[in-house]
C-alpha positions in Angstrom: 46.9 170.7 -137.9 45.3 171.9 -141.1 44.6 169.0 -143.5 43.8 169.0 -147.2 40.8 166.9 -148.5 39.1 166.5 -151.8 35.3 166.7 -151.4 33.4 165.3 -154.4 29.9 166.9 -154.8 26.8 165.1 -156.2 26.8 167.1 -159.5 30.3 166.1 -160.5 32.4 168.9 -159.1 35.2 168.2 -156.7 36.5 171.0 -154.4 39.8 170.6 -152.6 39.5 172.0 -149.1 41.8 173.0 -146.3 40.2 171.8 -143.1 40.8 171.7 -139.3 38.6 171.0 -136.3 36.4 168.2 -135.1 33.6 166.9 -137.3 30.2 167.6 -135.7 31.2 170.9 -134.4 29.6 174.1 -135.8 31.2 174.9 -139.2 32.8 178.1 -140.4 33.2 178.1 -144.1 35.8 180.5 -145.7 35.8 181.5 -149.4 38.7 183.2 -151.1 38.7 185.4 -154.1 40.9 186.3 -157.1 43.9 185.7 -157.6 44.1 183.8 -154.3 43.5 180.4 -152.8 42.2 178.6 -149.7 45.5 179.0 -147.9 44.9 182.7 -147.3 42.6 181.7 -144.5 45.1 179.4 -142.7 45.6 181.7 -139.7 41.9 182.1 -139.2 41.2 178.4 -139.6 43.7 177.5 -136.9 42.5 180.3 -134.6 38.8 179.5 -134.7 39.4 175.7 -134.4 41.0 176.1 -131.0 38.6 175.3 -128.1 39.1 178.6 -126.5 38.0 180.4 -129.7 34.9 178.4 -130.3 36.3 175.0 -131.3 34.7 175.3 -134.8 35.1 172.9 -137.6 36.8 175.3 -140.1 36.8 174.6 -143.9 38.2 176.6 -146.7 37.7 175.3 -150.3 39.6 176.2 -153.4 36.7 177.5 -155.5 35.9 176.0 -158.8 38.6 177.0 -161.3 41.4 177.4 -158.6 44.1 175.0 -157.5 43.3 171.3 -157.5 39.5 171.9 -157.5 37.5 171.1 -160.7 38.4 173.6 -163.4 36.2 173.4 -166.4 37.5 175.5 -169.3 34.1 176.7 -170.6 33.2 180.3 -169.6 29.5 179.2 -169.0 30.7 176.9 -166.2 31.5 180.0 -164.1 28.1 181.6 -164.1 26.7 182.3 -160.7 24.2 179.5 -160.7 27.0 176.9 -161.0 29.1 178.6 -158.3 26.2 178.7 -155.9 25.4 175.1 -156.6 29.0 174.1 -155.7 28.8 175.9 -152.4 25.3 174.7 -151.4 26.4 171.1 -152.0 29.7 171.7 -150.1 27.7 173.0 -147.1 25.5 169.9 -147.2 28.7 167.8 -147.2 30.6 169.5 -144.4 27.6 170.4 -142.2 25.0 167.8 -142.9 21.6 168.6 -141.4 22.9 171.8 -139.8 23.4 175.4 -141.1 26.8 176.9 -141.1 27.7 178.9 -138.0 29.0 181.5 -140.4 30.0 181.9 -144.1 33.0 184.1 -144.4 34.0 185.4 -147.8 36.4 187.8 -149.6 36.4 189.3 -153.1 34.9 186.8 -155.7 34.2 184.4 -152.8 32.0 187.2 -151.5 30.2 187.6 -154.8 29.2 183.9 -154.6 28.4 184.3 -150.9 26.0 187.2 -151.5 24.0 185.1 -153.9 24.2 182.0 -151.7 22.8 183.9 -148.7 20.0 185.4 -150.8 19.0 182.0 -152.3 19.8 179.6 -149.4 19.5 181.6 -146.2 18.7 178.5 -144.1 22.1 177.0 -144.9 23.8 179.5 -142.7 23.2 181.4 -139.4 25.4 184.3 -140.3 27.3 185.9 -143.2 30.6 187.8 -142.9 31.8 189.6 -146.0 35.3 191.1 -146.5 35.7 193.7 -149.3 33.3 192.2 -151.7 30.5 194.5 -153.1 26.9 193.7 -152.7 25.5 193.1 -156.2 23.0 195.9 -155.9 25.5 198.4 -154.8 28.1 197.3 -157.4 25.6 197.6 -160.2 24.6 201.1 -159.0 28.2 202.3 -158.7 29.2 200.8 -162.1 26.3 202.6 -163.7 26.6 206.0 -162.0 29.9 206.5 -160.2 32.8 207.7 -162.5 35.4 206.9 -159.9 34.2 203.3 -159.4 33.9 202.9 -163.2 37.6 204.0 -163.6 38.8 201.8 -160.8 37.1 198.8 -162.2 38.6 199.0 -165.7 41.0 196.2 -164.9 38.1 193.8 -165.2 38.2 194.3 -169.0 41.8 193.2 -169.1 41.0 190.0 -167.2 38.3 189.2 -169.8 40.8 189.3 -172.7 41.3 185.9 -174.4 45.0 186.2 -173.8 44.7 187.3 -170.2 46.1 184.0 -168.8 49.3 184.2 -170.9 49.8 187.9 -170.1 49.4 187.2 -166.3 51.9 184.3 -166.4 54.6 186.4 -168.2 57.8 187.2 -166.3 57.1 185.0 -163.3 53.6 186.3 -162.9 54.8 189.9 -162.6 51.3 191.4 -163.3 49.7 189.2 -160.7 52.2 190.0 -158.0 51.8 193.7 -158.9 48.1 193.4 -157.9 49.4 193.3 -154.3 51.6 196.4 -154.5 50.9 199.6 -152.6 50.0 202.8 -154.4 53.7 203.6 -154.8 54.3 200.3 -156.5 56.1 198.7 -153.6 55.5 195.0 -152.6 53.9 194.7 -149.2 55.7 193.3 -146.2 53.4 190.3 -145.9 54.4 189.1 -149.4 57.4 187.2 -148.2 59.3 184.7 -150.4 57.4 181.9 -148.7 54.1 183.5 -149.5 55.2 184.2 -153.1 56.1 180.6 -153.5 52.6 179.5 -152.4 51.0 181.9 -154.9 53.4 180.8 -157.7 52.5 177.1 -157.1 48.8 178.0 -157.2 49.1 180.0 -160.4 51.2 177.4 -162.1 48.2 175.1 -161.8 46.3 177.3 -164.3 44.7 180.6 -164.6 41.8 180.0 -167.1 39.3 179.2 -164.4 40.2 182.3 -162.4 39.9 184.6 -165.4 36.6 182.9 -166.4 34.9 184.5 -163.3 35.4 187.8 -165.0 34.4 186.6 -168.4 31.2 185.0 -167.1 30.1 187.9 -164.8 27.7 190.5 -166.3 28.8 193.4 -164.1 31.6 195.3 -165.8 32.2 199.0 -166.1 31.4 200.9 -169.3 34.3 201.3 -171.7 34.3 203.1 -175.0 31.2 202.0 -176.9 30.6 199.2 -174.5 27.9 200.3 -172.1 26.1 197.1 -171.6 26.0 197.7 -167.8 23.5 200.5 -168.4 20.8 198.0 -169.5 21.2 195.6 -166.6 18.7 195.6 -163.8 18.5 193.3 -160.8 15.2 192.5 -159.1 15.0 193.4 -155.4 14.2 189.7 -154.7 17.8 188.9 -155.7 19.3 191.5 -153.4 17.8 190.9 -150.0 19.8 189.1 -147.3 17.8 188.4 -144.2 20.4 186.7 -141.9 22.7 188.7 -139.6 25.5 190.1 -141.8 28.9 191.6 -141.0 30.7 193.6 -143.7 34.4 194.2 -142.9 35.6 196.9 -145.3 39.2 198.1 -145.8 38.7 201.7 -146.6 41.9 202.1 -148.8 40.9 199.4 -151.2 41.9 200.9 -154.6 39.5 198.8 -156.6 36.4 198.8 -154.5 35.6 202.3 -153.2 33.7 203.1 -150.0 30.7 204.3 -151.9 29.9 200.6 -152.3 28.8 200.7 -148.6 26.0 203.2 -149.3 22.5 201.8 -149.2 23.3 198.4 -147.7 20.8 198.6 -144.8 18.0 198.8 -147.4 18.9 195.3 -148.6 20.3 193.8 -145.3 18.1 194.6 -142.3 20.5 192.9 -139.8 23.7 194.6 -140.9 26.9 195.5 -139.1 29.7 197.4 -140.9 33.2 197.4 -139.6 35.4 200.0 -141.4 39.1 199.3 -141.3 41.2 202.4 -141.9 44.7 202.1 -143.3 44.0 198.8 -145.0 43.7 197.8 -148.7 41.9 195.1 -150.5 44.3 192.5 -149.0 43.3 193.2 -145.4 43.2 189.5 -144.6 47.0 189.5 -145.1 47.7 193.0 -143.8 45.7 192.9 -140.6 44.7 189.2 -139.9 44.2 189.9 -136.2 41.8 192.8 -136.9 39.8 190.5 -139.2 39.8 187.7 -136.5 38.7 190.1 -133.8 35.8 191.5 -135.9 34.7 187.9 -136.7 35.0 186.8 -133.1 32.8 189.7 -132.0 30.2 188.9 -134.6 30.2 185.3 -133.5 29.6 186.4 -129.9 33.0 185.5 -128.5 34.0 189.0 -127.5 
């Protein structure tokens, strides 16, 4: 059974984690994104903790700013160096003296994971990314691809000082709409039970979640704001040397397939698994597809 545990870290942050599996077994660490929480991984946690599926010790934290984890209000507290520090310390806590078997991450969790894998490659044996752009590819597309620029304009809304209040209006109507299909219909996976879990999460506060967007430097140009044009990232920050799987839902309306271009230049040991007919929320839409891709990557199939 999945348990919930608060894990205090040496630098003062506490991350609430969902956890299953035996201590001492190889660890799979799962990172969620916006506007989600650790519970999105429950099916995968339970699956990979079973002996016949590897018997892993599976851990999924609520990232800083989400749920019951530490949620400082200052924007500065959500810069990449602090998020990476949280996860490096969490790895040391749940897998002492051993690298993770794999770090699995989606959306903003993936943004932190790319940085973590670049800066701390010895803390993990493998990296699996689900619809989260590599920073080099995201910078390139935001600078030069008009379609990606247009599809990323929502980031400016989430940086507004009143974003939290607007997102909470009418029973979080704007947040639930993020999950809608292109025709504006709620997806089948968004049952009343799942809605209730999201509602409970969002009622705990949205400032930390929005601060990820406020603190991040990568935003599309808008009007006279073209700060993205002056940003460069050194190649030393972009290379990932460990075996990496990228699972990419090809109908993601926010993150376009052009973000896959050029990845082998940064990631020598790369596998890309393209999932047709799936959106950004592929973990909900096709959990077995994601499970099977991860199992193959881990050498189980």
